[in-house]
C-alpha positions in Angstrom: 4.7 18.2 7.6 1.7 17.1 10.2 1.0 13.4 10.3 -1.6 11.6 11.4 -0.8 7.8 11.5 -4.9 5.7 11.3 -2.8 2.6 9.9 -4.0 0.1 12.9 -1.7 -3.1 12.8 -3.6 -6.0 11.5 -7.1 -4.4 9.9 -5.4 -4.8 6.5 -7.9 -2.2 4.0 -10.5 -2.7 6.3 -13.3 -0.1 5.5 -14.4 0.9 8.8 -11.1 2.2 9.6 -11.5 5.5 7.8 -14.3 7.4 9.9 -15.7 11.3 8.8 -15.1 12.2 12.2 -11.3 13.6 11.6 -10.6 17.8 12.7 -9.1 18.6 9.3 -9.0 17.5 6.0 -6.1 15.7 4.9 -4.3 17.7 2.1 -2.6 14.2 0.7 -3.4 11.0 2.3 -1.1 7.4 2.3 -2.3 3.9 1.8 1.0 1.5 2.2 0.0 -2.2 1.7 1.9 -5.3 3.4 3.2 -8.2 1.8 1.6 -10.1 5.1 -1.3 -8.7 4.6 -2.2 -10.2 0.7 -2.7 -13.8 1.9 -4.8 -13.4 4.9 -7.5 -13.9 2.0 -8.0 -17.6 0.4 -9.2 -16.6 -3.2 -7.9 -13.5 -5.9 -11.8 -12.2 -6.3 -11.8 -11.8 -2.5 -8.9 -10.2 -1.9 -10.0 -7.6 -4.9 -13.5 -7.5 -3.3 -11.8 -6.1 -0.1 -9.9 -4.1 -1.6 -12.3 -2.7 -3.7 -14.8 -1.4 -1.1 -12.3 -0.4 0.9 -11.3 2.7 -1.7 -14.6 2.7 -2.8 -14.9 4.0 1.0 -12.0 6.4 0.8 -13.2 7.9 -2.1 -16.1 8.6 -0.5 -14.7 10.4 1.9 -11.7 12.1 0.5 -13.1 12.6 -3.5 -10.3 15.3 -4.4 -7.7 14.7 -1.7 -4.7 13.0 -3.5 -3.9 9.6 -1.9 -0.8 7.9 -2.8 -0.9 3.8 -2.9 2.3 2.3 -2.4 2.1 -0.6 -2.7 3.6 -4.2 -1.2 7.7 -3.8 -1.1 10.0 -7.3 -2.2 9.8 -9.5 0.1 12.7 -12.3 -0.3 10.9 -14.8 0.2 8.3 -14.4 -1.6 8.3 -17.7 -3.5 7.5 -19.3 0.5 4.1 -21.2 0.1 2.7 -18.7 3.3 -1.2 -20.0 2.9 -3.6 -21.5 0.9 -4.3 -18.9 -2.0 -4.7 -18.6 -5.3 -2.9 -15.4 -6.7 1.0 -14.1 -5.8 2.1 -10.9 -4.6 2.1 -9.9 -8.3 -1.8 -10.4 -9.1 -2.5 -8.6 -5.1 0.1 -5.4 -6.9 -2.3 -5.5 -10.1 -5.3 -5.4 -7.5 -4.4 -2.7 -5.7 -3.7 -1.0 -8.9 -6.8 -1.8 -11.2 -8.2 -0.9 -7.7 -6.6 2.7 -8.3 -6.9 3.2 -12.0 -10.7 3.7 -11.1 -9.9 6.6 -9.1 -8.3 9.9 -10.6 -7.4 11.1 -7.4 -5.1 7.7 -6.6 -1.3 8.0 -7.2 0.4 4.8 -7.3 4.0 4.2 -6.1 5.1 0.6 -6.9 6.4 -0.8 -4.4 8.2 -3.7 -6.4 10.0 -1.4 -8.1 11.6 0.3 -5.0 14.9 -2.0 -4.2 17.7 -4.3 -6.9 16.7 -7.7 -5.2 20.1 -8.7 -3.4 18.8 -9.0 0.5 21.6 -5.9 0.9 18.7 -4.2 1.7 16.8 -6.1 3.9 16.8 -7.2 8.0 17.3 -10.4 8.9 13.6 -12.4 8.0 14.2 -11.3 4.5 11.1 -8.9 5.0 11.6 -5.7 6.7 14.4 -2.6 5.6 17.4 -2.6 7.0 18.4 1.7 8.2 19.5 1.1 3.9 16.3 -0.3 2.8 14.4 1.8 4.3 16.6 5.3 3.1 15.0 4.3 -0.3 11.5 3.8 0.3 11.9 7.1 2.2 13.2 8.1 -1.0 10.5 6.9 -3.3 7.6 8.1 -0.7 9.6 11.9 -1.2 9.6 11.2 -4.9 6.3 11.2 -5.5 5.0 12.9 -2.7 6.4 15.5 -4.6 5.9 15.5 -7.8 1.1 14.7 -6.4 2.4 18.2 -5.0 3.6 20.6 -7.6 0.7 19.2 -9.9 
């Protein structure tokens, strides 16, 4: 597979990062949303609008291209109060899934379902997967991509 990574650290779902100047049409697009990123907007309505704007632009550019949306994975410290906001990690995942449901070409892979939740799958920070956790993540993504390709 040829891969073009347009992920930009800290941009989250930044609509303007999606440009129409690619030299090719991708066969499949993957979008993975990190667990740190859901806390950057304090209100659920703002997060919902931000997500809707990003996926609207993605669909405008690639209406026929299958998109695999990977929602945030489990984080062992998810109950820590990271910032003042009025929604949880689970709420953020539900918002992302509801946004995806508006588009026929977006397929959702639920990151929260990847792992049983003991810390054996995570590095010492309880946030990033360790080698075993990365293997499980990769297997889940591969399986989802195979299903999309066979459609």
